[in-house]
N, CA, C and O atoms as a GROMACS GRO file, in nm:
protein
  356
    1MET      N    1   5.583   0.678  -7.342
    1MET     CA    2   5.623   0.612  -7.462
    1MET      C    3   5.682   0.475  -7.431
    1MET      O    4   5.665   0.379  -7.507
    2TYR      N    5   5.752   0.466  -7.318
    2TYR     CA    6   5.813   0.337  -7.284
    2TYR      C    7   5.707   0.230  -7.264
    2TYR      O    8   5.720   0.119  -7.314
    3ARG      N    9   5.600   0.264  -7.191
    3ARG     CA   10   5.494   0.166  -7.168
    3ARG      C   11   5.430   0.121  -7.298
    3ARG      O   12   5.394   0.004  -7.314
    4ARG      N   13   5.415   0.214  -7.391
    4ARG     CA   14   5.349   0.182  -7.517
    4ARG      C   15   5.434   0.091  -7.606
    4ARG      O   16   5.380   0.004  -7.674
    5TYR      N   17   5.566   0.111  -7.604
    5TYR     CA   18   5.653   0.041  -7.698
    5TYR      C   19   5.751  -0.057  -7.634
    5TYR      O   20   5.837  -0.110  -7.705
    6CYS      N   21   5.743  -0.083  -7.507
    6CYS     CA   22   5.842  -0.172  -7.445
    6CYS      C   23   5.835  -0.314  -7.501
    6CYS      O   24   5.937  -0.382  -7.511
    7GLU      N   25   5.715  -0.360  -7.539
    7GLU     CA   26   5.704  -0.494  -7.598
    7GLU      C   27   5.765  -0.500  -7.738
    7GLU      O   28   5.796  -0.608  -7.788
    8LYS      N   29   5.782  -0.384  -7.800
    8LYS     CA   30   5.836  -0.378  -7.936
    8LYS      C   31   5.984  -0.343  -7.938
    8LYS      O   32   6.039  -0.315  -8.044
    9GLY      N   33   6.049  -0.344  -7.820
    9GLY     CA   34   6.193  -0.325  -7.816
    9GLY      C   35   6.243  -0.193  -7.760
    9GLY      O   36   6.364  -0.172  -7.755
   10LYS      N   37   6.155  -0.104  -7.719
   10LYS     CA   38   6.200   0.025  -7.663
   10LYS      C   39   6.264   0.001  -7.527
   10LYS      O   40   6.209  -0.069  -7.443
   11LYS      N   41   6.381   0.060  -7.506
   11LYS     CA   42   6.454   0.039  -7.382
   11LYS      C   43   6.467   0.163  -7.295
   11LYS      O   44   6.506   0.152  -7.179
   12THR      N   45   6.437   0.280  -7.348
   12THR     CA   46   6.451   0.404  -7.272
   12THR      C   47   6.316   0.472  -7.254
   12THR      O   48   6.219   0.439  -7.322
   13ILE      N   49   6.311   0.568  -7.162
   13ILE     CA   50   6.187   0.642  -7.140
   13ILE      C   51   6.176   0.762  -7.231
   13ILE      O   52   6.078   0.836  -7.225
   14TYR      N   53   6.277   0.784  -7.317
   14TYR     CA   54   6.279   0.901  -7.404
   14TYR      C   55   6.162   0.899  -7.503
   14TYR      O   56   6.127   0.795  -7.558
   15GLY      N   57   6.105   1.015  -7.522
   15GLY     CA   58   6.006   1.038  -7.626
   15GLY      C   59   6.023   1.182  -7.672
   15GLY      O   60   6.053   1.268  -7.590
   16PRO      N   61   6.004   1.210  -7.800
   16PRO     CA   62   6.017   1.348  -7.847
   16PRO      C   63   5.926   1.441  -7.767
   16PRO      O   64   5.807   1.414  -7.753
   17GLY      N   65   5.981   1.548  -7.717
   17GLY     CA   66   5.904   1.643  -7.637
   17GLY      C   67   5.925   1.627  -7.487
   17GLY      O   68   5.888   1.716  -7.411
   18THR      N   69   5.982   1.518  -7.444
   18THR     CA   70   6.002   1.494  -7.301
   18THR      C   71   6.097   1.598  -7.241
   18THR      O   72   6.068   1.655  -7.136
   19ALA      N   73   6.209   1.622  -7.307
   19ALA     CA   74   6.306   1.719  -7.255
   19ALA      C   75   6.247   1.860  -7.252
   19ALA      O   76   6.268   1.935  -7.157
   20THR      N   77   6.172   1.895  -7.356
   20THR     CA   78   6.108   2.026  -7.359
   20THR      C   79   6.009   2.040  -7.244
   20THR      O   80   6.006   2.143  -7.176
   21SER      N   81   5.930   1.937  -7.223
   21SER     CA   82   5.831   1.943  -7.115
   21SER      C   83   5.896   1.959  -6.979
   21SER      O   84   5.857   2.046  -6.901
   22TRP      N   85   5.992   1.878  -6.951
   22TRP     CA   86   6.052   1.878  -6.817
   22TRP      C   87   6.144   1.998  -6.795
   22TRP      O   88   6.144   2.057  -6.687
   23CYS      N   89   6.222   2.034  -6.895
   23CYS     CA   90   6.324   2.139  -6.876
   23CYS      C   91   6.274   2.281  -6.904
   23CYS      O   92   6.330   2.377  -6.851
   24LEU      N   93   6.170   2.295  -6.984
   24LEU     CA   94   6.122   2.429  -7.018
   24LEU      C   95   5.980   2.457  -6.968
   24LEU      O   96   5.957   2.555  -6.898
   25MET      N   97   5.888   2.371  -7.004
   25MET     CA   98   5.748   2.400  -6.976
   25MET      C   99   5.713   2.394  -6.826
   25MET      O  100   5.638   2.479  -6.778
   26ILE      N  101   5.765   2.299  -6.753
   26ILE     CA  102   5.734   2.290  -6.610
   26ILE      C  103   5.791   2.409  -6.533
   26ILE      O  104   5.719   2.470  -6.455
   27PRO      N  105   5.918   2.444  -6.552
   27PRO     CA  106   5.969   2.564  -6.481
   27PRO      C  107   5.896   2.692  -6.521
   27PRO      O  108   5.866   2.775  -6.435
   28LEU      N  109   5.867   2.710  -6.650
   28LEU     CA  110   5.795   2.829  -6.693
   28LEU      C  111   5.653   2.833  -6.637
   28LEU      O  112   5.606   2.939  -6.597
   29SER      N  113   5.586   2.720  -6.634
   29SER     CA  114   5.451   2.714  -6.578
   29SER      C  115   5.452   2.744  -6.429
   29SER      O  116   5.365   2.814  -6.379
   30THR      N  117   5.550   2.690  -6.359
   30THR     CA  118   5.563   2.714  -6.216
   30THR      C  119   5.586   2.863  -6.189
   30THR      O  120   5.523   2.921  -6.101
   31ALA      N  121   5.675   2.924  -6.265
   31ALA     CA  122   5.701   3.067  -6.250
   31ALA      C  123   5.576   3.148  -6.283
   31ALA      O  124   5.547   3.247  -6.216
   32GLY      N  125   5.503   3.108  -6.385
   32GLY     CA  126   5.380   3.177  -6.422
   32GLY      C  127   5.274   3.170  -6.313
   32GLY      O  128   5.208   3.269  -6.283
   33VAL      N  129   5.257   3.052  -6.255
   33VAL     CA  130   5.159   3.036  -6.147
   33VAL      C  131   5.200   3.118  -6.026
   33VAL      O  132   5.116   3.182  -5.962
   34LYS      N  133   5.330   3.118  -5.994
   34LYS     CA  134   5.378   3.198  -5.880
   34LYS      C  135   5.353   3.346  -5.905
   34LYS      O  136   5.308   3.417  -5.815
   35TRP      N  137   5.380   3.393  -6.027
   35TRP     CA  138   5.357   3.533  -6.060
   35TRP      C  139   5.208   3.567  -6.050
   35TRP      O  140   5.172   3.673  -5.998
   36LEU      N  141   5.122   3.479  -6.099
   36LEU     CA  142   4.978   3.504  -6.095
   36LEU      C  143   4.924   3.512  -5.952
   36LEU      O  144   4.830   3.586  -5.926
   37THR      N  145   4.984   3.437  -5.861
   37THR     CA  146   4.934   3.437  -5.722
   37THR      C  147   4.962   3.568  -5.649
   37THR      O  148   4.894   3.599  -5.552
   38VAL      N  149   5.061   3.644  -5.694
   38VAL     CA  150   5.092   3.770  -5.626
   38VAL      C  151   5.030   3.892  -5.694
   38VAL      O  152   5.042   4.003  -5.644
   39GLN      N  153   4.964   3.872  -5.809
   39GLN     CA  154   4.902   3.982  -5.882
   39GLN      C  155   4.757   4.002  -5.835
   39GLN      O  156   4.690   3.905  -5.799
   40PRO      N  157   4.710   4.125  -5.834
   40PRO     CA  158   4.570   4.149  -5.797
   40PRO      C  159   4.476   4.099  -5.907
   40PRO      O  160   4.508   4.108  -6.026
   41PHE      N  161   4.361   4.047  -5.866
   41PHE     CA  162   4.262   3.998  -5.962
   41PHE      C  163   4.170   4.111  -6.004
   41PHE      O  164   4.111   4.179  -5.920
   42ILE      N  165   4.157   4.130  -6.134
   42ILE     CA  166   4.066   4.230  -6.190
   42ILE      C  167   3.968   4.152  -6.279
   42ILE      O  168   4.010   4.085  -6.374
   43LEU      N  169   3.841   4.160  -6.248
   43LEU     CA  170   3.739   4.078  -6.314
   43LEU      C  171   3.743   4.090  -6.465
   43LEU      O  172   3.734   3.987  -6.533
   44ILE      N  173   3.755   4.207  -6.520
   44ILE     CA  174   3.754   4.224  -6.665
   44ILE      C  175   3.874   4.155  -6.730
   44ILE      O  176   3.862   4.102  -6.840
   45GLN      N  177   3.988   4.155  -6.663
   45GLN     CA  178   4.105   4.086  -6.717
   45GLN      C  179   4.088   3.934  -6.711
   45GLN      O  180   4.131   3.863  -6.801
   46ILE      N  181   4.025   3.886  -6.605
   46ILE     CA  182   4.000   3.742  -6.594
   46ILE      C  183   3.905   3.698  -6.705
   46ILE      O  184   3.929   3.597  -6.771
   47LEU      N  185   3.797   3.773  -6.726
   47LEU     CA  186   3.702   3.739  -6.831
   47LEU      C  187   3.767   3.750  -6.969
   47LEU      O  188   3.740   3.668  -7.057
   48GLY      N  189   3.852   3.849  -6.989
   48GLY     CA  190   3.925   3.862  -7.115
   48GLY      C  191   4.018   3.744  -7.139
   48GLY      O  192   4.027   3.694  -7.251
   49GLY      N  193   4.085   3.700  -7.035
   49GLY     CA  194   4.174   3.584  -7.046
   49GLY      C  195   4.098   3.457  -7.079
   49GLY      O  196   4.143   3.377  -7.160
   50ILE      N  197   3.982   3.440  -7.017
   50ILE     CA  198   3.899   3.323  -7.047
   50ILE      C  199   3.851   3.330  -7.192
   50ILE      O  200   3.849   3.229  -7.262
   51GLY      N  201   3.812   3.450  -7.236
   51GLY     CA  202   3.770   3.468  -7.376
   51GLY      C  203   3.881   3.437  -7.475
   51GLY      O  204   3.858   3.371  -7.576
   52ILE      N  205   4.001   3.485  -7.446
   52ILE     CA  206   4.116   3.457  -7.533
   52ILE      C  207   4.144   3.308  -7.536
   52ILE      O  208   4.168   3.250  -7.642
   53PHE      N  209   4.141   3.245  -7.420
   53PHE     CA  210   4.165   3.100  -7.412
   53PHE      C  211   4.063   3.023  -7.496
   53PHE      O  212   4.100   2.936  -7.574
   54LEU      N  213   3.935   3.057  -7.480
   54LEU     CA  214   3.830   2.988  -7.555
   54LEU      C  215   3.844   3.014  -7.705
   54LEU      O  216   3.824   2.923  -7.786
   55GLY      N  217   3.879   3.137  -7.742
   55GLY     CA  218   3.900   3.169  -7.883
   55GLY      C  219   4.013   3.087  -7.944
   55GLY      O  220   4.000   3.034  -8.055
   56ILE      N  221   4.123   3.077  -7.872
   56ILE     CA  222   4.236   2.997  -7.921
   56ILE      C  223   4.197   2.850  -7.930
   56ILE      O  224   4.225   2.785  -8.030
   57ALA      N  225   4.132   2.799  -7.826
   57ALA     CA  226   4.094   2.658  -7.825
   57ALA      C  227   4.000   2.624  -7.940
   57ALA      O  228   4.017   2.521  -8.006
   58VAL      N  229   3.901   2.708  -7.964
   58VAL     CA  230   3.802   2.678  -8.066
   58VAL      C  231   3.855   2.708  -8.206
   58VAL      O  232   3.852   2.620  -8.293
   59PHE      N  233   3.903   2.830  -8.230
   59PHE     CA  234   3.937   2.872  -8.365
   59PHE      C  235   4.076   2.832  -8.412
   59PHE      O  236   4.099   2.822  -8.533
   60LEU      N  237   4.168   2.810  -8.322
   60LEU     CA  238   4.304   2.776  -8.364
   60LEU      C  239   4.342   2.631  -8.337
   60LEU      O  240   4.448   2.586  -8.381
   61ILE      N  241   4.257   2.557  -8.264
   61ILE     CA  242   4.287   2.416  -8.238
   61ILE      C  243   4.173   2.326  -8.287
   61ILE      O  244   4.193   2.245  -8.376
   62LEU      N  245   4.053   2.340  -8.229
   62LEU     CA  246   3.944   2.249  -8.261
   62LEU      C  247   3.894   2.262  -8.406
   62LEU      O  248   3.875   2.161  -8.473
   63LEU      N  249   3.873   2.382  -8.452
   63LEU     CA  250   3.822   2.401  -8.587
   63LEU      C  251   3.920   2.350  -8.694
   63LEU      O  252   3.878   2.275  -8.782
   64PRO      N  253   4.049   2.389  -8.690
   64PRO     CA  254   4.142   2.333  -8.790
   64PRO      C  255   4.154   2.181  -8.780
   64PRO      O  256   4.169   2.114  -8.882
   65PHE      N  257   4.148   2.128  -8.658
   65PHE     CA  258   4.155   1.982  -8.642
   65PHE      C  259   4.035   1.915  -8.707
   65PHE      O  260   4.050   1.815  -8.777
   66ALA      N  261   3.915   1.970  -8.686
   66ALA     CA  262   3.793   1.914  -8.746
   66ALA      C  263   3.800   1.921  -8.898
   66ALA      O  264   3.763   1.826  -8.966
   67ILE      N  265   3.847   2.033  -8.952
   67ILE     CA  266   3.859   2.046  -9.098
   67ILE      C  267   3.962   1.946  -9.151
   67ILE      O  268   3.940   1.884  -9.255
   68SER      N  269   4.072   1.932  -9.081
   68SER     CA  270   4.176   1.839  -9.123
   68SER      C  271   4.126   1.695  -9.124
   68SER      O  272   4.159   1.618  -9.214
   69MET      N  273   4.047   1.659  -9.024
   69MET     CA  274   3.993   1.523  -9.019
   69MET      C  275   3.894   1.499  -9.133
   69MET      O  276   3.887   1.388  -9.186
   70LYS      N  277   3.820   1.600  -9.172
   70LYS     CA  278   3.721   1.586  -9.278
   70LYS      C  279   3.786   1.585  -9.417
   70LYS      O  280   3.744   1.509  -9.504
   71VAL      N  281   3.887   1.668  -9.437
   71VAL     CA  282   3.947   1.683  -9.569
   71VAL      C  283   4.044   1.569  -9.600
   71VAL      O  284   4.054   1.525  -9.714
   72LYS      N  285   4.117   1.520  -9.499
   72LYS     CA  286   4.219   1.415  -9.517
   72LYS      C  287   4.321   1.453  -9.623
   72LYS      O  288   4.346   1.378  -9.717
   73SER      N  289   4.380   1.570  -9.608
   73SER     CA  290   4.473   1.625  -9.706
   73SER      C  291   4.600   1.542  -9.714
   73SER      O  292   4.663   1.512  -9.613
   74LYS      N  293   4.637   1.505  -9.835
   74LYS     CA  294   4.763   1.434  -9.858
   74LYS      C  295   4.880   1.532  -9.857
   74LYS      O  296   4.993   1.495  -9.826
   75ARG      N  297   4.852   1.657  -9.891
   75ARG     CA  298   4.956   1.759  -9.899
   75ARG      C  299   5.022   1.784  -9.764
   75ARG      O  300   5.143   1.803  -9.757
   76PHE      N  301   4.943   1.785  -9.656
   76PHE     CA  302   4.996   1.818  -9.524
   76PHE      C  303   5.015   1.696  -9.435
   76PHE      O  304   5.050   1.710  -9.318
   77ALA      N  305   4.993   1.578  -9.487
   77ALA     CA  306   5.009   1.455  -9.407
   77ALA      C  307   5.159   1.426  -9.388
   77ALA      O  308   5.241   1.458  -9.474
   78PHE      N  309   5.192   1.364  -9.275
   78PHE     CA  310   5.330   1.324  -9.251
   78PHE      C  311   5.365   1.209  -9.345
   78PHE      O  312   5.284   1.120  -9.369
   79ASP      N  313   5.488   1.212  -9.399
   79ASP     CA  314   5.533   1.107  -9.490
   79ASP      C  315   5.581   0.984  -9.416
   79ASP      O  316   5.570   0.872  -9.466
   80ASP      N  317   5.634   1.004  -9.298
   80ASP     CA  318   5.681   0.891  -9.219
   80ASP      C  319   5.651   0.913  -9.071
   80ASP      O  320   5.600   1.018  -9.033
   81LYS      N  321   5.682   0.815  -8.990
   81LYS     CA  322   5.652   0.823  -8.847
   81LYS      C  323   5.772   0.872  -8.766
   81LYS      O  324   5.766   0.874  -8.644
   82GLY      N  325   5.878   0.910  -8.834
   82GLY     CA  326   5.995   0.969  -8.768
   82GLY      C  327   6.057   0.877  -8.664
   82GLY      O  328   6.087   0.761  -8.694
   83TYR      N  329   6.076   0.928  -8.547
   83TYR     CA  330   6.141   0.854  -8.437
   83TYR      C  331   6.072   0.720  -8.410
   83TYR      O  332   6.139   0.623  -8.376
   84PHE      N  333   5.941   0.715  -8.424
   84PHE     CA  334   5.866   0.596  -8.387
   84PHE      C  335   5.856   0.493  -8.499
   84PHE      O  336   5.792   0.389  -8.481
   85GLU      N  337   5.916   0.519  -8.614
   85GLU     CA  338   5.910   0.427  -8.727
   85GLU      C  339   5.957   0.287  -8.688
   85GLU      O  340   5.897   0.187  -8.728
   86LYS      N  341   6.063   0.279  -8.612
   86LYS     CA  342   6.119   0.149  -8.576
   86LYS      C  343   6.030   0.068  -8.483
   86LYS      O  344   6.046  -0.053  -8.474
   87TYR      N  345   5.936   0.134  -8.414
   87TYR     CA  346   5.846   0.063  -8.323
   87TYR      C  347   5.710   0.036  -8.384
   87TYR      O  348   5.633  -0.043  -8.329
   88GLU      N  349   5.677   0.099  -8.495
   88GLU     CA  350   5.544   0.087  -8.556
   88GLU      C  351   5.543  -0.004  -8.677
   88GLU      O  352   5.450   0.005  -8.757
   89ARG      N  353   5.639  -0.089  -8.694
   89ARG     CA  354   5.642  -0.178  -8.811
   89ARG      C  355   5.535  -0.279  -8.809
   89ARG      O  356   5.525  -0.360  -8.900
   0.00000   0.00000   0.00000
């Protein structure tokens, strides 16, 4: 965020989600990868996990995003730019 908005007056590296990413998601991901490395691999579970991942990616992310882009709903659109309002003038 700093690189994107430094010309517009941003002085810190803070961006919404940064603290969550660094303090929660990275440690949890590291612990998850460590746990996965010590577990035995069972082919049916791996294929099931890939299937679940693809199902989530397609039906819960890509499809709603495509519908949202096509419909351009005013009801669910953000009213303001929140934290970034001061940099997007």
